[in-house]
N, C-alpha and C positions, 0 to 999 in steps of 0.2 A: 672534641675534635673528630672530624670524619676520617675514617680510614680509607686509604687509597687501595683500590682493588689492584692486586699485582697483575702486571701484563702477562698474558699467556703467550707462549711461543706460537708462531704461525703453524697452522696445520700442514703436515706433510704426509701425503699418501704413502701407504706401506709399499706400493709398487712403483718402481722407477717409471717416470713419465715416458721415457724412451721405449721401455718395454710395452707400454700401452700403444705407442705409435707402431711398434712392430706387430702387435696383435691386430691393430686396425688394418695394417697393410695385408696381413694374412687373410683377414675377413674380406677385404676388397678383392683379393685374388680368388677367394672361394666364390664370391658372388659374381664378379666380372673378370674371369680369367682371360688373359690375352691369348688369342689363337690366330692362326693364319698369318696374314701380313702384319697384324699388330704384334704377334709373338716374335716375328723376325725383327721388327723395329725395337721391341723391348729387349730382345736378346742382344742386339747390337749396342744399344744404349748401356745395358748392363756390363758388357765386355769393356766398353770405354770407361765406365765408372770404376770398374775394378782396376784397370790400368792407372787411372788418375789417382785412385786411393793409394796404391803402392808407390806411385811417384811421390806423393806427398809424404808418405812414411820415410822414404829415402831422403827427401829434402830436409826433414826435421831432425834426423838422427845426427847429432854432432860427433864427428870423429874424435875431437878433443875429449869430450865426455867419455867416450868409449875407451880411449887410451888411459885416461885417468882411472877409470873403473877397473882396469886390469890389475891394479895394485891389490885389489880385494878379490883375487881370483878364486880363492877357496869358497867364498860365499856364492859367487856366480856359478861355479861348477856345481855346487849343491842345488841351486835353483834349477839349473839345466837338467841335472840328473832327476830331480823330482818331476819336471815337466815332460821330459822325453824318454825317461826310463821307467820310473815308478808308475806314473799314470798309465802308459801303454801296457805294462804288466798287469795292472789291476783291470784294465779294459779286456785283456785277453782272458783273465780269470773269470770275468763276467760272461764269457761265452758259454759257460755251463748253465746259464739261465735260459738258453734257447733250446726248445721253443716253449717250455713250460711257463716262463714269466714274460720273456720278450720275444717279439717276432724277429726273424732274421733281418728285416729292414731296419727296425728300431735298434737292434743290436749293432748294425753297421754304423748308424748315426752315433750311438754311444761310444763305440770304439774310435770313430773319427774325432769325437769330442776329446778323447784322451790323448790325441796326437797334436792338438792345436797348441800354439805357443801361449805364453802367459800374457796378462794384461799389463798396461803401463799406467794409465791414468788412475784407475781405481786402486791399484796396488800402492801407488804413491800416496793417494789420499788416505787410505786406511793406515798405512805405515806412519804417516805424519800424525794422524789422530791418536795413534797408540804410542807416540813418542819413540818411534823406532829410528833406524838408520835410513833417512830419506834418500840420501845420495846413492846408497847401495841399491835401494828399491828402483831408482831411476835407471841405473846402469843394468840391473838384473832384468828389468822388463824390456829394455832396449835390446840387450843381447839375446833374450829369448825370442823376441819378434824377428830379429835378424836371422837367427838360426832356424826359426820356423819356416821361413821362406823356402829353405832347402830341405830341412828334415821332415816337415809335415807331409809334403807330397811324396817323398821317398818312403817314409814309414807307411803312408796310406797305400802306396803301390805294393809294398811287401805284405802288410798285414790284412788289407782288405781285398787284395788280389783282383779278381775279375770285376768286382764292383766299381773299380776305378780304372779299369783298362790295363792293369799290370804295368810293365816297364816298356810299353810301346813307344817308339820314337815319336809318333804323332802326339801322344799324350804329354810326354816330357817337353816337347817343343812348345805346345800350347801353354804349359805351366811357365816355361821360361819367358815366352813372349808377353804373357799377361801379368806375371808377378815379378820375376827377377829383373828383366830388362828395364821396366819402368822404375823399379827401386834403384837400380844402379844409375839410371839417368838422373834421378833426383839427387843422389849423392854427388854426381859430377857437377850438377848445376847449383848445388847448395850455396856456394860462396857468393853467387850472384842474386839468388832469390831469397836468401835467409832473412834479409831485412823486410821484404814484402810479406813473408810468412809471419814474422813477428808482429807486424802492424795490422794484420787482418786475421787474427786468430778466430774471431767469431764467425767470419765468413767461411773460413776453412772448416770450422766445426759443422757448419751447415752442409758443406760439401761432403764431409765425412759421413754424417748421418744420412743425408739424402742418398748417397751412393749405396749405402747398406740397405736402405729401404727399397731401392730399386732392385737390388740383387734379390731381396726376399720376395718381392712381388713377382719377379721373373721365375724364380725357383718354384714358388707355390703355384703359379699359373701352369707351369709345365706339369706339375703333379696332378692338378685338377684335370687337365686335358688328357693326361695318360691314364686317369682313373685309378690312381694308387692309394687314395685315401680310405678306401674301404678296409685297408689293413689295420687301421687305428681305431680301437674301441675305447670307451671310457675306462674300462678295466685295465687294458694295456697301458693307457696313459698314466693311470694311478700307479701301476707297477713300475713304470719308467721313473716317475718322480721319487718313489721309494728307493729304487736302486741308486739314483743320483744323489739322494740325501746320504745314503751310506757311503758312497764314493767320496763325497765332500768331507764327511766326518773323518774317514780314514786318512785322507790327505792332510786335513788340518791337524790331526793328531801327530802324524809322522813328521810334518814340517815344523812342528813346535818342539817335540821331545827329541827327535833325531838330531837336530843341530846342537842341542844341549849336550848330547853324548859326544859330539864332535868338537866340543870346546868353544863354541860361539857364545858371545855375551848376549844379554837380553835384547839390546838394540838391533843386533844383527839377526837374532832369532825372529824378531817381529817382522823384519824385512823378508826373511826367508819364508815365513809362514804365509804372508799375504801375496808374495810373488810366486811362490811355488805351489800354491793350492788352487790357483784361479786360472781360468781359460778366457782367451780373448774372443769375444763375439765379432769385433771389428775385423780381425784377421781371419777368423774361421769361416765366416759366411762367404767372402769372395773366393776363398780356396775351395769350398764345397761346390760352388757354382761351376768352377772349372773342372773339378775332379769327378763329379757325379752326374752332371747333365740333368736329364729328366727326373732322376731319383734324388735330386738335391733337396727337395722339400722335406722328405723324411729324414735325410741325413742331417739337416740343420735343426730339426725340431728338438732333439736332445740338448744341443748347444744353447738354444734360446731358453729352454727351461733351466738349464744349469746356470746360465748367466744371471737370471733373476734370483735363483736360490743362493748363489754365492754372494751376491750383493747384500741380501737381507741378513744372512748368517755372519758375514764378515763385519758388517756394521755393528752388530751386537758385540762381537768379540773385540773390535777396536775400542769401543766405549769402555769395556771392562779392562782392557789393557791400559787405557788412559788413566783409570782410577787406581792402578797398581801402586801401592805405597813404596815398593822397593826402589832404591836409587837407580837412575839410568846412567849407564856408562857413557863416557865421552868417546863414542865409536869414531873411527877415522872416517872423515867425510860426512859425518852426521851434522845436522843443523839445518838452517833455512836453505832451501834450494828451489829453484824455479821449476814449476811443473809444466812439462811440455803439453801443449794442447793436443788432445787426441780423444 
């Protein structure tokens, strides 16, 4: 009898395809940066894309899910503390690495990375893979994104100071017009457009990713025209990666063992670890374009690198958690849940 050759799983590249698209966009901006009238057009399109992006975020966030999630307030408070307290404190501590390890510009980007809200989609995916509390991960990511619209710009103004223009009325007005107002408009119109959003998830995904690619192209074009890329050398880039690897390792450790000391069960600890240790590229890039202007390219570089790093590391951890022989508690709200497209 002939033996059947077992089917091999399809090859999956170790790098997220979207990260490759981001890198391709950066390369395009390096080779063909927008300048003059083209830069004005790209800047206007980027501003509109950012507003559209946050309008869609507001339209997708269900108020009912948010209210239901308040029952698990201790978990959400823990994730928010990790995202907007522990991360910024670690970012401030990394200031001691300037200028020996990191340039001031790269450190500014690293500190901004520590102020960005958590992710939604990947946190939910990894929590589900690791048999954690999926519903809690959905609410925690949504709360973090909502809080980040206000907290990230304010923390950036306080901690980054002149790099973001401080607390100037003009800067805060721009943030409100580009981020907060579209988000609130999406919330107000949600009841009328929720059905359309549910039927066209793929199209909305294209809008999401296309908007971010446009923001990246505009930011890196400004950096090329301003001539700021001479500040980045391969040695500095390697140092940045090493610092980010240490930062991620520290946060993964704190968000796993810290909740255990606080009395959380395994399912909740999984949700806290994946929601509390990760940063949102989708939310961070538009915010950086508003806050940093011509310096946005260096500001988003650490976030782009951290995004790929967290995906690779968390994928390994999620697979190991899935193989954990210990019984999984029936956590409140755990079980199958619909993952919002983002």
